[in-house]
C-alpha positions in Angstrom: 0.0 0.0 0.0 1.6 3.3 -1.2 0.4 6.9 -1.3 -1.2 8.1 -4.5 0.8 11.3 -4.3 4.2 9.6 -4.0 5.9 6.4 -3.1 5.5 6.4 0.7 4.6 2.9 1.9 2.0 2.3 4.7 2.8 -0.5 7.2 -0.1 -2.6 8.5 -2.3 -0.3 10.7 -6.0 0.5 11.2 -7.3 2.2 8.1 -10.4 3.7 6.6 -10.9 1.9 3.3 -13.2 2.7 0.4 -13.7 1.4 -3.1 -15.9 1.4 -6.2 -15.4 -2.1 -7.6 -17.6 -5.0 -8.5 -16.5 -7.2 -5.6 -15.6 -4.9 -2.7 -15.2 -7.7 -0.1 -12.3 -9.1 -2.1 -10.5 -5.7 -1.6 -11.3 -5.8 2.1 -10.0 -9.4 2.3 -6.8 -8.3 0.6 -6.2 -5.6 3.1 -6.9 -7.8 6.1 -4.7 -10.6 4.7 -1.9 -8.1 4.4 -2.3 -7.2 8.1 -4.4 -4.0 7.9 -7.4 -3.6 10.3 -10.3 -2.1 8.4 -11.7 0.2 11.0 -14.0 2.1 8.6 -15.4 0.8 5.4 -17.3 2.6 2.5 -18.3 1.1 -0.8 -19.6 2.8 -3.9 -21.1 1.3 -7.1 -18.5 -0.1 -9.6 -16.9 2.5 -11.8 -18.1 5.4 -9.5 -16.3 8.7 -10.1 -15.5 10.2 -6.8 -16.4 13.9 -6.2 -14.4 16.3 -4.2 -17.2 16.4 -1.6 -17.1 12.6 -1.2 -13.4 12.5 -0.8 -13.5 15.4 1.7 -16.3 13.5 3.6 -14.3 10.3 3.6 -11.2 12.1 5.0 -13.3 13.9 7.6 -14.9 10.7 8.8 -11.6 8.8 8.9 -10.7 10.7 12.0 -7.0 10.6 11.3 -6.9 7.0 10.0 -5.1 6.6 6.7 -7.5 6.5 3.7 -6.9 3.4 1.5 -8.5 2.5 -1.9 -7.8 0.2 -4.8 -5.3 1.1 -7.4 -8.2 1.0 -9.9 -10.0 3.6 -7.8 -6.9 5.6 -7.2 -6.4 6.5 -10.9 -9.9 8.0 -10.9 -9.0 10.5 -8.2 -7.8 13.9 -9.5 -4.2 14.5 -8.7 -5.0 17.6 -6.7 -7.1 15.4 -4.3 -4.7 12.5 -3.8 -2.7 13.9 -0.9 -3.0 11.5 2.1 -4.7 8.7 0.1 -3.1 5.3 -0.2 -3.7 2.6 -2.8 -3.1 -1.1 -2.9 -0.6 -2.5 -5.4 -1.4 -6.0 -6.4 0.9 -8.1 -8.6 1.0 -11.6 -9.8 3.7 -14.1 -10.6 3.2 -16.9 -13.1 4.8 -20.1 -11.8 3.8 -22.4 -14.6 2.7 -21.8 -18.2 5.0 -18.8 -18.9 5.5 -20.1 -22.5 1.8 -19.9 -23.1 1.6 -16.4 -21.6 4.5 -15.3 -23.8 2.8 -16.6 -26.9 -0.5 -14.9 -26.0 1.4 -11.6 -25.4 3.2 -11.9 -28.7 0.0 -12.6 -30.6 -1.7 -9.7 -28.9 1.3 -7.4 -29.3 1.4 -6.6 -25.6 4.5 -6.6 -23.3 5.2 -9.9 -21.6 4.7 -9.5 -17.8 7.8 -10.1 -15.8 
């Protein structure tokens, strides 16, 4: 979990989390499995565009807890409003089948994930 406005990492701590994804409980589970305690939780409909008012309200209600969202939601937050908001970074590693992935990426003209 890193800040949207920079690369400051957040260690496991109580957080105020919010998201606008199809399966919000998966995000909550990711946070909890990483050691974060979700002290406050707010969900929005999938693909929701956050308003300045909503972000201000989330920050106010957080009571000093760090605000955490998904990386998908983080890119929708205007740069001017990102200060103090953290986003999860999720990566994957392919243990088997790399040859198949490489072939698909070549066929689709996309970079091969490392």
